[in-house]
ZADO-1210 file (C-alpha; in nm, 4 decimals, padded with zeros to 6 digits):
<atoms>
<atom x="00.0173" y="-02.5671" z="01.3950" code="MET" pos="1"/>
<atom x="-00.0906" y="-02.5516" z="01.0332" code="PRO" pos="2"/>
<atom x="00.0813" y="-02.3009" z="00.8100" code="ARG" pos="3"/>
<atom x="-00.1093" y="-02.0373" z="00.6146" code="ALA" pos="4"/>
<atom x="-00.1488" y="-02.1103" z="00.2471" code="ALA" pos="5"/>
<atom x="-00.0372" y="-01.7663" z="00.1254" code="CYS" pos="6"/>
<atom x="00.1999" y="-01.4981" z="00.2406" code="CYS" pos="7"/>
<atom x="00.0437" y="-01.2572" z="00.4918" code="ILE" pos="8"/>
<atom x="00.1742" y="-00.9519" z="00.3040" code="VAL" pos="9"/>
<atom x="-00.1058" y="-00.7724" z="00.1277" code="GLU" pos="10"/>
<atom x="-00.1061" y="-00.8435" z="-00.2480" code="GLY" pos="11"/>
<atom x="00.1420" y="-01.1326" z="-00.2283" code="CYS" pos="12"/>
<atom x="00.0088" y="-01.4626" z="-00.3547" code="GLN" pos="13"/>
<atom x="00.3230" y="-01.6736" z="-00.2868" code="SER" pos="14"/>
<atom x="00.3229" y="-01.9801" z="-00.0616" code="GLN" pos="15"/>
<atom x="00.4092" y="-01.9096" z="00.3014" code="SER" pos="16"/>
<atom x="00.7520" y="-02.0222" z="00.4134" code="HIS" pos="17"/>
<atom x="00.8090" y="-01.9048" z="00.7748" code="ALA" pos="18"/>
<atom x="00.5998" y="-01.7103" z="01.0255" code="LYS" pos="19"/>
<atom x="00.3339" y="-01.6590" z="00.7604" code="GLY" pos="20"/>
<atom x="00.5668" y="-01.4904" z="00.5123" code="TYR" pos="21"/>
<atom x="00.6850" y="-01.6189" z="00.1727" code="CYS" pos="22"/>
<atom x="01.0567" y="-01.6717" z="00.1145" code="ARG" pos="23"/>
<atom x="01.1050" y="-01.3275" z="-00.0386" code="ARG" pos="24"/>
<atom x="00.9320" y="-01.1286" z="00.2332" code="HIS" pos="25"/>
<atom x="01.0792" y="-01.3385" z="00.5164" code="TYR" pos="26"/>
<atom x="01.4241" y="-01.2752" z="00.3710" code="GLY" pos="27"/>
<atom x="01.3569" y="-00.9002" z="00.3594" code="GLN" pos="28"/>
<atom x="01.2537" y="-00.9033" z="00.7244" code="ILE" pos="29"/>
<atom x="01.5539" y="-01.1148" z="00.8224" code="TRP" pos="30"/>
<atom x="01.8034" y="-00.8962" z="00.6338" code="ARG" pos="31"/>
<atom x="01.6610" y="-00.5462" z="00.6825" code="ARG" pos="32"/>
<atom x="01.3954" y="-00.5800" z="00.9479" code="GLY" pos="33"/>
<atom x="01.1266" y="-00.4442" z="00.7175" code="THR" pos="34"/>
<atom x="00.9427" y="-00.5307" z="00.3990" code="ILE" pos="35"/>
<atom x="01.0386" y="-00.3075" z="00.1080" code="TYR" pos="36"/>
<atom x="00.8938" y="-00.2805" z="-00.2385" code="ASN" pos="37"/>
<atom x="01.1342" y="-00.4220" z="-00.4921" code="ASP" pos="38"/>
<atom x="00.8855" y="-00.4735" z="-00.7703" code="SER" pos="39"/>
<atom x="00.9324" y="-00.2755" z="-01.0952" code="PRO" pos="40"/>
<atom x="00.8037" y="00.0755" z="-01.0663" code="LYS" pos="41"/>
<atom x="00.4994" y="00.1729" z="-01.2693" code="GLU" pos="42"/>
<atom x="00.5598" y="00.5379" z="-01.2022" code="SER" pos="43"/>
<atom x="00.8679" y="00.7369" z="-01.1160" code="THR" pos="44"/>
<atom x="00.9469" y="00.9779" z="-00.8347" code="THR" pos="45"/>
<atom x="00.8926" y="01.2807" z="-01.0626" code="ALA" pos="46"/>
<atom x="00.5897" y="01.4890" z="-00.9731" code="PRO" pos="47"/>
<atom x="00.2675" y="01.3795" z="-01.1387" code="GLU" pos="48"/>
<atom x="00.0150" y="01.5493" z="-01.3600" code="SER" pos="49"/>
<atom x="-00.0032" y="01.8780" z="-01.1689" code="GLY" pos="50"/>
<atom x="00.2853" y="01.9918" z="-01.3880" code="MET" pos="51"/>
<atom x="00.2669" y="02.1148" z="-01.7442" code="ARG" pos="52"/>
<atom x="00.3727" y="01.8552" z="-02.0009" code="ARG" pos="53"/>
<atom x="00.7053" y="02.0208" z="-02.0882" code="ASP" pos="54"/>
<atom x="00.7956" y="02.0740" z="-01.7215" code="ASP" pos="55"/>
<atom x="00.7192" y="01.7102" z="-01.6519" code="ARG" pos="56"/>
<atom x="00.9381" y="01.6055" z="-01.9449" code="LEU" pos="57"/>
<atom x="01.2277" y="01.8149" z="-01.8110" code="ARG" pos="58"/>
<atom x="01.1861" y="01.6616" z="-01.4669" code="ALA" pos="59"/>
<atom x="01.1854" y="01.3117" z="-01.6170" code="LEU" pos="60"/>
<atom x="01.4974" y="01.3923" z="-01.8266" code="GLU" pos="61"/>
<atom x="01.6788" y="01.5068" z="-01.5108" code="ARG" pos="62"/>
<atom x="01.5705" y="01.1896" z="-01.3329" code="GLU" pos="63"/>
<atom x="01.6895" y="00.9771" z="-01.6271" code="LEU" pos="64"/>
<atom x="02.0279" y="01.1515" z="-01.6263" code="LYS" pos="65"/>
<atom x="02.0652" y="01.0877" z="-01.2511" code="LYS" pos="66"/>
<atom x="01.9721" y="00.7198" z="-01.2944" code="ALA" pos="67"/>
<atom x="02.2241" y="00.6775" z="-01.5789" code="GLN" pos="68"/>
<atom x="02.4991" y="00.8361" z="-01.3688" code="GLN" pos="69"/>
<atom x="02.4204" y="00.6138" z="-01.0711" code="MET" pos="70"/>
<atom x="02.4100" y="00.3090" z="-01.3010" code="TYR" pos="71"/>
<atom x="02.7607" y="00.3937" z="-01.4261" code="ASP" pos="72"/>
<atom x="02.8996" y="00.4551" z="-01.0767" code="VAL" pos="73"/>
<atom x="02.7375" y="00.1779" z="-00.8719" code="VAL" pos="74"/>
<atom x="02.9381" y="-00.1376" z="-00.8176" code="VAL" pos="75"/>
<atom x="02.7557" y="-00.4647" z="-00.7699" code="GLY" pos="76"/>
<atom x="02.4949" y="-00.6583" z="-00.9554" code="TYR" pos="77"/>
<atom x="02.1933" y="-00.5687" z="-00.7353" code="GLN" pos="78"/>
<atom x="02.2690" y="-00.1962" z="-00.7399" code="GLY" pos="79"/>
<atom x="02.3037" y="-00.1922" z="-01.1144" code="ARG" pos="80"/>
<atom x="01.9749" y="-00.3810" z="-01.1593" code="ILE" pos="81"/>
<atom x="01.8002" y="-00.1214" z="-00.9404" code="LYS" pos="82"/>
<atom x="01.9255" y="00.1706" z="-01.1454" code="TRP" pos="83"/>
<atom x="01.8582" y="-00.0084" z="-01.4733" code="ARG" pos="84"/>
<atom x="01.4982" y="-00.0615" z="-01.3645" code="ARG" pos="85"/>
<atom x="01.4759" y="00.3034" z="-01.2698" code="GLU" pos="86"/>
<atom x="01.6074" y="00.4076" z="-01.6145" code="MET" pos="87"/>
<atom x="01.3551" y="00.1795" z="-01.7880" code="GLU" pos="88"/>
<atom x="01.0666" y="00.3203" z="-01.5783" code="ALA" pos="89"/>
<atom x="01.1650" y="00.6794" z="-01.6601" code="VAL" pos="90"/>
<atom x="01.2025" y="00.6008" z="-02.0274" code="GLN" pos="91"/>
<atom x="00.8572" y="00.4377" z="-02.0234" code="HIS" pos="92"/>
<atom x="00.7091" y="00.7518" z="-01.8693" code="GLU" pos="93"/>
<atom x="00.8738" y="00.9701" z="-02.1331" code="ILE" pos="94"/>
<atom x="00.7414" y="00.7493" z="-02.4130" code="ARG" pos="95"/>
<atom x="00.3926" y="00.7519" z="-02.2593" code="LYS" pos="96"/>
<atom x="00.3911" y="01.1340" z="-02.2505" code="ILE" pos="97"/>
<atom x="00.5171" y="01.1521" z="-02.6095" code="ALA" pos="98"/>
<atom x="00.2442" y="00.9083" z="-02.7234" code="GLU" pos="99"/>
<atom x="-00.0222" y="01.1103" z="-02.5467" code="GLN" pos="100"/>
<atom x="00.1072" y="01.4239" z="-02.7167" code="GLU" pos="101"/>
<atom x="00.1008" y="01.2633" z="-03.0629" code="SER" pos="102"/>
<atom x="-00.2460" y="01.1164" z="-02.9996" code="ASP" pos="103"/>
<atom x="-00.3739" y="01.4619" z="-02.8984" code="THR" pos="104"/>
<atom x="-00.2283" y="01.6138" z="-03.2147" code="GLU" pos="105"/>
<atom x="-00.3828" y="01.3469" z="-03.4365" code="GLN" pos="106"/>
<atom x="-00.7194" y="01.3941" z="-03.2632" code="LEU" pos="107"/>
<atom x="-00.7064" y="01.7708" z="-03.3187" code="GLU" pos="108"/>
<atom x="-00.6160" y="01.7209" z="-03.6861" code="MET" pos="109"/>
<atom x="-00.9012" y="01.4717" z="-03.7391" code="SER" pos="110"/>
<atom x="-01.1443" y="01.7167" z="-03.5741" code="ASP" pos="111"/>
<atom x="-01.0271" y="01.9945" z="-03.8001" code="PHE" pos="112"/>
<atom x="-01.0638" y="01.7780" z="-04.1142" code="GLU" pos="113"/>
<atom x="-01.4106" y="01.6526" z="-04.0187" code="SER" pos="114"/>
<atom x="-01.5668" y="01.9982" z="-03.9804" code="THR" pos="115"/>
<atom x="-01.7649" y="02.0897" z="-04.2934" code="PRO" pos="116"/>
<atom x="-01.6170" y="02.3732" z="-04.4922" code="LYS" pos="117"/>
<atom x="-01.8623" y="02.6506" z="-04.5572" code="LEU" pos="118"/>
<atom x="-01.8619" y="02.8423" z="-04.8827" code="SER" pos="119"/>
<atom x="-01.8169" y="03.2182" z="-04.8853" code="GLN" pos="120"/>
<atom x="-02.1845" y="03.2607" z="-04.9878" code="ASN" pos="121"/>
<atom x="-02.3054" y="03.0548" z="-04.6906" code="HIS" pos="122"/>
<atom x="-02.1714" y="03.3077" z="-04.4412" code="LYS" pos="123"/>
<atom x="-02.4073" y="03.5712" z="-04.5785" code="PHE" pos="124"/>
<atom x="-02.7140" y="03.3452" z="-04.5890" code="GLY" pos="125"/>
<atom x="-02.6958" y="03.2723" z="-04.9592" code="VAL" pos="126"/>
<atom x="-02.7376" y="02.9070" z="-05.0413" code="ALA" pos="127"/>
</atoms>
């Protein structure tokens, strides 16, 4: 029976190894009985944009503190890698929010500077 060229897991482009799965996914099934997502997180578990910016920042800071505590407590290489990735993801989210905030402020300042200033006489219809 010919083997499939790629892993049967959606989004995985690796060569199949056994039962249609690549080595990574087959190992996950063999060890845990399920496929789990161990790729770096693009977003964190903190609530998304429904929150105000400062509330979101506070939630991210709490999440970062928790990840740092877990990183310090966890024993073992794999566990520490997991919490380091979590810390990096949260720090990335915080930087992204800060950059959006500074971009918004710069945009507001450039809008303010670009509006023509009217003379006092112009308000009263005098040219």
